[in-house]
C-alpha positions in Angstrom: 147.5 83.0 130.9 144.7 82.0 133.0 141.2 81.5 131.2 138.7 83.8 132.0 136.4 80.9 133.2 139.2 80.1 135.6 139.6 83.2 137.0 135.6 83.3 137.5 135.4 80.4 139.5 138.5 80.9 141.6 136.7 84.3 142.4 133.2 82.5 142.9 135.0 80.1 144.9 136.7 83.1 147.1 133.4 84.4 147.6 131.4 81.3 148.4 134.4 80.9 151.2 134.5 84.0 152.8 130.1 84.0 152.8 130.3 80.7 154.5 133.1 82.0 156.9 130.8 84.9 157.7 127.5 82.7 158.4 129.6 80.6 160.6 130.6 83.3 162.7 127.5 84.8 162.6 125.4 81.5 163.4 125.7 81.7 167.5 123.9 85.3 167.2 121.8 85.6 164.2 121.2 81.8 163.9 117.4 80.1 165.1 117.3 76.8 165.7 114.6 74.9 164.0 112.9 73.5 167.0 112.5 77.4 168.1 110.8 77.8 164.5 108.6 75.6 164.8 107.4 76.2 168.2 107.1 80.0 166.9 104.7 79.0 164.0 102.7 76.7 166.6 102.5 79.6 169.2 101.6 82.4 166.2 99.1 80.4 164.9 97.2 79.8 168.2 97.6 83.6 168.6 95.8 83.9 164.9 93.1 81.5 166.1 92.6 83.4 169.2 92.6 87.0 168.0 90.1 86.1 165.2 87.6 83.4 167.1 88.0 85.0 170.7 88.2 88.5 169.8 87.1 89.2 166.0 84.4 86.8 165.4 81.7 87.7 168.3 82.3 91.0 167.2 81.8 90.9 163.5 78.5 92.8 163.1 79.7 95.6 166.0 83.1 96.6 164.3 83.3 95.4 160.6 80.1 96.0 159.0 78.3 99.1 157.6 75.7 98.6 160.0 78.3 98.7 163.6 80.2 101.5 165.0 82.8 102.2 161.8 80.8 101.8 158.8 82.8 102.2 155.6 81.4 105.5 154.6 83.4 106.8 158.0 86.4 104.6 157.3 86.7 106.4 153.4 86.5 109.6 155.2 88.7 109.3 158.1 91.4 106.5 156.7 90.9 106.8 152.8 94.5 104.7 152.0 93.2 102.2 154.8 90.0 102.0 152.9 91.0 101.1 149.6 93.9 98.5 150.8 91.5 96.5 153.0 89.6 93.6 151.0 87.1 93.5 154.3 86.2 97.3 152.9 84.6 95.3 149.8 81.3 94.7 151.5 79.7 96.0 154.6 77.7 92.6 154.9 78.1 90.5 158.2 78.2 87.4 155.9 80.7 88.7 153.7 83.1 89.4 156.9 82.4 86.3 158.6 83.8 84.4 155.1 86.7 86.2 155.0 87.4 85.5 158.4 86.6 81.9 158.2 89.0 81.8 155.4 91.7 83.2 157.7 91.0 80.6 160.2 91.3 78.0 157.7 95.0 79.5 157.0 95.6 79.4 160.4 95.2 76.1 161.0 97.2 74.9 157.9 100.1 77.3 159.8 99.5 75.6 162.8 99.8 72.0 161.6 102.6 73.1 158.9 100.8 72.3 155.8 101.7 74.2 152.9 103.7 76.5 155.2 104.6 79.5 153.4 101.0 80.1 151.3 99.2 79.9 154.5 101.4 82.2 156.3 100.7 84.4 153.3 97.6 84.4 153.2 96.9 85.1 156.8 99.4 88.1 156.8 96.7 89.5 153.8 93.7 88.8 155.4 94.9 90.1 158.8 96.5 93.2 157.5 93.3 93.9 155.6 91.0 93.1 158.9 93.2 95.4 161.0 92.7 98.1 158.2 89.0 97.9 158.0 88.9 98.9 161.6 92.3 100.6 162.9 90.3 101.6 166.5 90.4 98.2 167.5 94.1 97.4 167.2 97.0 98.0 169.5 100.8 97.7 169.2 100.6 94.0 169.6 98.6 93.3 166.4 100.9 95.4 164.1 103.8 93.5 165.7 102.0 90.2 164.9 101.4 91.3 161.2 105.0 92.4 161.1 106.4 88.9 162.5 104.2 87.1 160.0 105.9 89.0 157.1 109.0 88.2 158.4 107.9 84.5 158.5 107.7 84.4 155.0 111.4 84.3 154.8 111.7 81.7 157.5 111.8 77.6 157.2 108.7 77.3 159.7 108.1 74.1 158.6 111.6 72.8 159.4 110.1 70.9 163.0 106.5 69.6 164.0 104.9 69.7 161.0 103.3 67.9 157.9 105.7 69.6 155.4 108.6 68.6 157.1 109.4 65.6 154.8 108.8 67.9 151.6 111.4 70.5 153.3 113.9 67.0 153.9 113.7 66.4 150.6 114.8 70.3 149.4 117.6 70.3 152.1 118.8 66.8 150.5 119.6 69.2 146.9 121.7 71.6 149.4 124.2 73.7 147.1 127.9 73.5 146.5 129.1 75.1 149.4 128.3 71.8 151.7 125.3 73.6 153.3 121.6 72.9 153.3 119.5 75.2 151.9 118.2 76.6 154.8 121.4 77.8 155.7 122.8 75.3 158.2 126.5 74.5 158.2 127.4 70.5 157.8 130.8 68.8 159.0 132.5 66.3 156.2 130.4 63.9 156.7 127.1 65.8 155.5 125.9 66.0 159.0 124.5 68.9 160.8 127.3 70.5 162.8 125.3 73.2 164.2 121.2 72.9 164.0 120.7 76.5 163.8 119.4 78.0 160.4 121.5 81.2 159.4 120.5 83.5 156.9 119.4 87.0 155.8 115.8 86.1 156.9 116.8 84.8 160.3 119.0 87.9 161.0 116.5 90.4 160.4 113.7 88.9 162.4 116.1 88.6 165.6 117.3 92.2 165.1 113.9 94.0 164.2 112.6 92.4 167.9 116.0 94.2 169.1 115.0 97.1 167.6 111.6 97.0 169.0 113.0 97.0 172.4 115.9 99.3 171.5 113.3 102.0 170.6 111.4 101.4 173.3 113.9 102.2 175.8 115.4 105.3 173.9 111.9 106.6 174.6 111.9 105.7 178.2 115.1 107.8 178.3 113.3 110.6 177.1 110.1 110.7 179.3 110.4 112.1 182.8 107.5 109.7 184.5 109.9 106.9 183.4 113.3 108.6 184.6 111.8 109.5 187.6 110.4 106.3 188.4 106.7 107.4 188.6 105.3 105.8 185.1 104.8 102.0 186.4 102.7 103.5 189.4 100.9 105.7 187.6 99.9 103.2 184.8 98.4 100.8 187.7 96.4 103.9 188.3 94.7 103.4 185.2 91.5 101.4 185.7 90.5 100.5 182.4 93.9 98.7 181.8 94.3 96.9 185.0 92.7 93.3 185.2 93.8 89.9 186.9 96.2 90.7 189.6 96.5 94.6 188.3 94.1 95.8 190.9 95.9 94.1 193.5 99.1 94.8 192.7 98.3 98.9 192.2 98.1 99.1 195.9 101.9 98.8 195.8 103.6 101.8 194.9 107.1 100.6 196.2 107.3 97.5 194.1 105.9 99.6 190.9 108.5 101.7 191.2 111.2 98.7 191.6 109.6 97.4 188.4 109.6 100.9 186.8 113.4 100.5 187.0 114.1 97.2 186.1 111.7 97.2 183.1 113.9 100.3 181.9 117.0 98.1 182.6 115.8 95.2 181.0 115.4 97.2 177.8 118.8 99.1 177.9 120.4 95.6 177.9 118.2 94.3 175.1 121.4 94.3 172.4 122.6 91.3 174.3 120.1 89.2 172.8 121.9 89.1 170.0 125.6 89.8 171.1 125.3 87.3 174.2 125.2 83.3 173.5 124.6 80.4 175.6 123.2 80.6 179.1 123.4 84.2 179.3 121.5 84.6 176.0 118.8 82.1 177.2 118.2 84.1 180.6 118.0 87.5 179.4 115.4 85.8 176.7 113.1 84.1 179.8 113.8 87.5 181.8 112.0 89.3 178.7 109.4 86.6 178.5 108.5 86.7 182.3 108.3 90.2 182.0 105.4 90.1 179.4 103.4 87.5 181.0 103.5 89.7 183.8 102.1 92.2 181.7 99.6 89.8 180.6 98.4 88.7 184.4 97.9 92.4 185.3 96.9 94.5 182.6 94.5 94.5 179.3 96.8 94.2 176.6 95.1 91.9 173.9 97.7 89.7 172.2 100.3 91.9 172.7 102.4 90.2 175.8 101.8 86.7 174.0 103.2 88.1 170.6 106.1 89.4 172.3 107.0 86.2 174.5 106.5 83.9 170.8 108.8 85.9 169.1 111.5 85.5 172.0 111.6 81.9 171.6 113.4 82.2 168.6 116.7 83.5 170.7 116.7 80.4 172.4 120.2 78.4 171.9 120.1 75.1 170.8 121.1 73.5 174.4 117.7 75.3 175.7 115.7 73.4 173.6 117.8 70.2 174.3 116.7 70.7 178.0 113.1 71.1 176.7 113.3 67.7 174.6 114.6 65.9 177.9 112.2 67.2 179.9 109.3 66.2 177.3 111.0 62.9 176.7 111.2 62.0 180.6 107.4 62.8 180.7 106.3 60.5 177.9 107.1 57.3 176.8 106.6 58.6 173.2 108.8 59.3 170.4 110.6 62.9 171.0 108.5 65.9 170.5 108.4 66.5 166.8 109.2 62.1 166.2 113.2 62.3 165.5 116.1 63.1 166.7 116.1 67.1 166.7 119.9 67.4 165.1 118.9 65.8 162.3 115.2 65.8 161.5 115.4 68.0 158.4 118.3 66.2 157.0 117.2 62.8 156.1 118.1 61.4 152.9 121.0 63.8 152.2 124.0 62.3 150.5 127.2 63.5 149.3 126.1 63.7 145.8 123.1 65.7 146.3 124.7 68.2 148.5 127.3 68.8 145.4 124.3 70.3 143.3 124.6 73.9 142.2 120.9 76.4 143.1 119.5 77.0 139.4 120.5 80.9 138.6 116.7 81.6 139.1 117.0 80.5 142.7 119.8 82.5 143.5 118.2 85.9 141.9 115.2 85.2 143.8 117.1 84.8 147.0 119.2 87.9 146.1 116.1 89.6 145.6 114.2 88.6 148.9 117.3 89.6 150.7 117.4 92.8 149.3 113.6 93.4 150.3 114.5 92.0 153.8 117.0 94.5 154.5 114.9 97.3 152.9 112.0 96.6 155.2 114.5 96.5 158.3 116.1 99.5 157.5 112.7 101.2 157.1 111.4 99.8 160.3 114.3 101.3 162.0 113.8 104.6 160.3 110.5 104.5 161.2 111.1 103.7 164.8 113.9 106.2 164.9 110.9 108.7 163.9 108.5 107.6 166.6 110.9 108.6 169.5 112.0 111.6 167.9 115.9 110.9 166.6 114.6 111.8 163.0 112.0 113.7 161.7 109.1 112.7 159.5 107.6 114.3 156.4 104.9 116.7 157.5 102.5 114.5 155.4 103.4 111.1 157.2 103.6 112.5 160.8 99.2 112.2 161.6 96.7 110.0 159.8 97.3 106.1 158.9 101.1 106.1 160.4 100.2 107.3 163.8 97.4 104.5 164.0 99.5 101.9 163.8 102.4 102.8 166.3 103.2 99.8 168.7 104.2 102.2 171.7 102.7 101.2 174.8 102.7 104.2 177.6 105.8 105.6 175.9 107.0 108.3 176.1 104.6 109.4 178.6 101.8 107.0 179.9 98.5 108.7 180.1 97.9 111.3 183.1 94.2 110.8 183.1 91.9 107.4 183.4 89.0 107.7 181.1 85.3 105.9 180.4 82.4 106.6 178.8 78.7 107.3 179.9 76.3 107.0 177.4 73.1 108.9 178.2 69.7 107.9 176.7 66.8 110.4 176.6 63.4 108.1 176.7 60.4 109.2 175.1 58.8 110.2 178.5 61.6 112.9 178.7 63.6 110.7 181.6 67.4 110.6 181.1 68.9 107.5 181.8 72.7 105.5 181.8 72.1 102.9 178.8 74.8 100.7 180.3 72.9 99.8 183.7 69.5 101.8 183.3 70.2 103.9 186.5 70.7 107.7 186.8 73.3 109.4 184.6 76.2 110.0 186.9 79.9 111.3 185.8 81.4 109.7 189.3 84.2 107.4 189.1 83.0 103.6 188.7 84.1 101.3 191.1 86.0 99.7 188.2 86.6 101.4 184.8 87.7 98.4 183.2 84.1 96.4 183.6 82.7 99.6 181.7 84.2 98.4 178.5 82.2 95.2 177.7 85.3 93.3 175.9 88.8 94.1 175.2 88.2 95.3 171.6 85.8 97.9 172.8 88.5 99.0 175.5 90.8 99.6 172.2 88.3 101.4 170.1 87.2 103.8 173.2 90.7 104.6 174.0 91.8 105.2 170.3 88.6 107.1 170.0 88.6 109.5 172.9 89.8 112.4 171.0 88.3 112.0 168.2 85.8 114.7 166.3 82.1 114.5 166.5 81.6 112.9 163.5 83.3 109.6 164.2 81.2 109.6 167.5 78.0 109.7 165.3 78.5 106.1 163.9 78.6 104.9 167.8 75.2 107.1 168.8 73.4 105.8 166.0 74.3 102.0 166.6 73.3 102.5 170.5 70.2 103.8 169.2 69.6 100.6 167.1 70.5 98.0 169.7 68.7 99.4 173.1 65.5 97.9 174.1 64.5 101.1 175.6 62.2 103.7 173.7 65.0 106.4 173.8 64.4 109.4 171.9 68.1 110.4 171.7 71.3 109.3 172.5 74.5 111.4 174.1 77.9 110.6 174.5 80.4 111.4 177.3 83.8 110.6 177.4 85.0 111.0 181.4 88.3 111.9 182.7 89.9 112.0 186.0 93.6 113.1 186.8 96.1 110.0 188.2 99.3 110.1 189.4 101.5 107.6 191.2 99.5 107.6 194.4 96.0 107.4 192.9 93.1 109.7 191.4 93.6 113.4 191.7 90.6 116.2 191.7 87.2 115.4 190.2 86.1 113.6 186.9 85.5 116.2 183.9 83.2 115.3 181.7 82.8 116.1 177.8 79.8 115.5 175.7 81.2 114.2 172.3 78.0 113.7 170.0 74.2 113.8 170.6 72.1 111.6 167.8 68.3 111.6 167.5 67.1 107.8 167.6 
């Protein structure tokens, strides 16, 4: 009779073999090259620094203090859950907000160089989510996607390449496990060398599938839209003057080209599942096609970090052959060592020996691994359910269909793009009784401006105005009070108007329609 311990050992061996076999089959599609992880980490850190230093820091007083356009009292009244969850809502002073932003910048720099990467990622996520919760009017879909992938990054070995922490990771990899694979999930051949450099784990699978789910949900929403399926959505979007910047105004004149772009984008979204199904050159070509599409958006529309976040995540889909070519080009352009300093196939394998590779991970590590995998799978399923609700495939509970949930959607122009271009007119009534436009000091007029984008001083002002346009008077009151305090004119009162003019694929329709949102005595 076989002893129970031997039966348990045999069952464990069979399970381990089946798990490794599944991992090897999944690796070409759900694995990520460590070089891609390293470049992704650098790209995300640069995006964090740009968001914090270029967008947020100059606007600290305006958007994140009690003297700005959204004091904590208004936040608590409008979004009580966000107000309770945000660290930044603990104080309304500019000094505290600047201090928290400085900590976030330090964490982003640590992430950039790969120092204490997981801790830096966690701190960056915590402070970024807190900052976004402090003022949900100055974020868009790109910001929420950035937060999602920062969370997923906690379960990825981002310091596997091009980082100060790669030496410590080499030591961890050298301790391996009984299945003869590195602790980061890479395969090894009989000599202990990496047979395939890609990391394959639940974390890599969920990360890749999350991006595909975003594209797939977007494709479904477009198929449910008359504007997109008639080919008029993109031409209409480029008539929204407040969004078109850079090359946008020039491109907006070519309706036939924009109609073709409409269909090409739908086609690209429709084949997005091939990002995880295809391999090799086909996968590289598809990922680069998406990258090109997002860079095209950045060159023509005001979408803040969104196109750059998406392009950064797409780098994770590039297979080893693509990174080999990148490193070959980098080597030809420089007499120095390869980017990262060592042979890309063996960078994180230094010091491995047969004895070390045979050590069994502790029970605590295995329990943590199972818990992390369960958390990731649950997170992904919740995300898919939420996106399915967003495109109308499932119903949300009544209490979740409005409020904070709707404020963090990452839908862009879906299912239907706006059918009107909008801008604001802020009129000031002077002590003399004269009424002037406080933006340029001229007479108040509701005529369409030559460039609607220029009516918004910054990207954050555009996000704030776009998301606020249908809000109640109580939300506009702090804005008018802010203008009262900041204007250098002697004004008795300030009145905020939101103006819209209908658009179609060929341009503007009808006359501008102005609605008074609030009037405040100064």
